[in-house]
C-alpha positions in Angstrom: 0.0 0.0 -0.1 2.9 2.4 0.8 4.6 1.5 -2.5 1.3 2.4 -4.3 1.2 5.8 -2.5 4.9 6.6 -3.4 4.1 5.6 -7.0 1.1 7.9 -7.1 3.1 10.8 -5.5 5.7 10.4 -8.0 3.4 10.4 -10.9 1.6 13.6 -9.7 5.0 15.5 -9.1 6.2 14.4 -12.6 3.0 15.3 -14.3 3.1 18.7 -12.6 6.7 19.1 -13.8 5.7 18.3 -17.3 3.0 20.9 -17.3 5.6 23.4 -15.9 7.8 22.6 -19.0 4.9 23.4 -21.2 4.3 26.7 -19.4 8.0 27.6 -19.5 8.4 26.9 -23.2 5.3 29.0 -24.0 6.2 31.9 -21.7 8.0 34.9 -23.3 9.9 35.9 -20.3 13.0 33.9 -20.6 15.2 37.0 -20.3 14.1 40.5 -19.2 15.8 43.8 -19.8 18.3 44.6 -17.1 17.9 48.2 -15.8 21.6 48.3 -14.7 23.6 51.4 -15.3 22.8 55.2 -15.4 20.2 55.2 -18.1 17.2 53.7 -16.2 14.0 53.7 -18.2 10.9 52.4 -16.4 8.4 53.4 -18.9 8.7 50.0 -20.7 9.8 46.5 -20.0 11.6 44.5 -22.6 11.6 40.6 -22.4 12.3 37.9 -24.8 11.4 34.1 -25.0 12.1 31.2 -27.2 9.5 32.2 -29.8 9.0 36.0 -29.5 10.3 39.2 -28.2 7.9 41.6 -26.4 7.7 45.2 -25.1 5.5 46.1 -22.2 4.5 49.8 -21.9 3.7 51.5 -18.6 0.1 51.8 -19.8 -0.4 48.2 -19.9 0.0 47.6 -23.8 2.1 44.8 -24.8 3.6 44.4 -28.3 5.2 41.1 -29.4 7.0 40.2 -32.4 7.5 36.5 -33.4 11.0 35.5 -34.7 10.5 35.2 -38.5 13.7 33.4 -39.5 14.8 30.2 -38.0 18.3 30.3 -39.5 18.8 33.8 -38.2 18.6 32.6 -34.6 21.5 32.0 -32.3 22.6 28.4 -31.9 21.8 28.7 -28.1 18.3 29.7 -28.9 17.8 26.8 -31.4 19.3 24.2 -29.1 17.1 25.4 -26.2 14.1 25.2 -28.3 14.9 21.8 -29.4 15.6 20.4 -25.9 12.4 21.9 -24.5 10.3 20.3 -27.3 12.0 17.0 -26.8 11.5 17.3 -22.9 7.9 17.8 -23.5 7.4 14.9 -25.9 9.3 12.6 -23.6 7.0 13.7 -20.8 4.0 12.9 -22.8 5.2 9.4 -23.5 6.2 8.9 -19.9 2.7 9.7 -18.8 1.2 7.0 -21.0 3.7 4.5 -20.1 3.6 5.0 -16.4 -0.2 5.2 -16.3 -0.2 1.6 -17.5 2.1 0.6 -14.7 0.1 2.4 -12.0 -1.2 -0.1 -9.3 -4.5 1.8 -9.3 -5.1 1.0 -13.0 -6.6 -2.1 -14.3 -4.1 -2.6 -17.1 -1.8 -5.6 -17.0 -3.4 -7.0 -13.8 -2.6 -10.5 -14.7 1.2 -9.9 -15.0 2.2 -8.0 -11.7 5.9 -7.9 -12.6 5.4 -6.4 -16.2 3.0 -3.8 -14.7 5.8 -2.7 -12.2 8.3 -2.6 -14.9 6.1 -0.2 -17.0 6.0 2.1 -14.1 9.7 2.0 -13.8 10.3 2.7 -17.5 7.8 5.6 -17.3 9.8 7.0 -14.4 13.1 6.7 -16.3 11.6 8.5 -19.2 10.5 11.2 -16.8 14.0 11.6 -15.5 15.3 12.0 -19.1 12.6 14.6 -19.8 13.7 16.5 -16.7 17.3 16.4 -17.7 16.5 17.8 -21.2 14.5 20.7 -19.5 17.3 21.2 -17.0 20.0 21.3 -19.6 18.0 23.6 -21.8 17.4 26.2 -19.1 20.8 25.9 -17.6 22.3 26.5 -21.0 20.2 29.4 -21.8 20.8 31.0 -18.3 24.5 30.6 -18.6 24.3 32.4 -22.0 22.4 35.3 -20.2 25.2 35.5 -17.5 28.0 35.4 -20.1 26.4 38.3 -22.1 25.7 40.3 -19.0 29.2 40.2 -17.8 30.8 40.6 -21.2 32.6 44.1 -21.3 31.8 44.2 -25.0 27.9 44.0 -24.4 26.5 47.5 -24.2 24.7 48.5 -20.9 21.5 49.0 -22.7 21.5 45.5 -24.3 22.0 43.5 -21.0 19.3 41.1 -19.8 18.7 39.0 -16.6 16.8 35.8 -15.7 13.1 35.9 -16.6 10.2 34.1 -14.8 10.2 31.4 -17.4 13.7 30.2 -16.5 12.6 29.8 -12.8 9.5 28.0 -14.0 11.7 25.7 -16.2 14.0 24.9 -13.2 11.2 24.0 -11.0 9.6 22.0 -13.7 12.8 20.0 -14.2 13.2 19.5 -10.5 9.6 18.0 -10.3 10.2 15.7 -13.3 13.4 14.3 -11.8 11.9 13.9 -8.3 8.8 12.3 -9.6 10.6 10.1 -12.0 12.9 8.8 -9.3 9.9 8.0 -7.1 8.3 6.1 -9.9 11.6 4.2 -10.6 11.4 3.0 -7.0 8.6 0.7 -8.0 11.2 -1.8 -9.4 10.1 -5.4 -8.6 12.0 -7.1 -5.9 13.8 -10.3 -6.7 12.3 -13.2 -5.0 14.5 -15.7 -3.4 13.8 -19.2 -4.6 14.5 -22.1 -2.3 14.9 -25.8 -3.4 11.7 -27.9 -2.9 12.0 -30.1 0.1 12.3 -33.9 -0.7 9.3 -35.8 0.7 10.1 -38.2 3.4 8.7 -41.7 3.2 5.6 -42.3 5.5 6.1 -45.0 8.0 4.0 -48.1 7.3 1.4 -48.6 9.9 1.9 -51.7 12.0 -0.4 -54.7 11.5 -1.0 -55.1 15.2 0.4 -58.6 15.5 3.5 -59.3 17.5 5.6 -62.2 16.5 7.8 -63.8 19.1 
């Protein structure tokens, strides 16, 4: 019963992490304009995501421009896009696989070992999905730090971490933790003992004593 609860907890955490990965990929706030330096302009906020760049005015109006050319994008942005999409697709596969292996489901009830292995495989796929999201967000964040501290980068062209990066890091952590909990459903090896040999039963006495 405790193993089933641990399995359900891992599935919920990993599923929340998968949803967080989708939200992080869709959000345009991967990096936001840094107001460092002497020229501080608070009338507008500039932020950029994986698919578009946006400008938010102090009046509440937001204007976004989708990146038109794929080849014109930086290699970091292209790799981050690919890793996030791969992580989302792997998470979708992991949900289907681990659902079959859940103890609360009726699938594969006849073969308990195979059912548990399906949950383990789903957990491993969740872990790989979380690693893909973690690598993508860490790589993108490292690029922001390098550009921020680069002396050749103009002060008015420096960015800081956006909300989408923190969402991605939280989503990756949930996927890794949930996948690890699902992987704990690995079936235990049963120790096989040799079958005991039957001892011959003593023959009942006939009741006659011979002198």
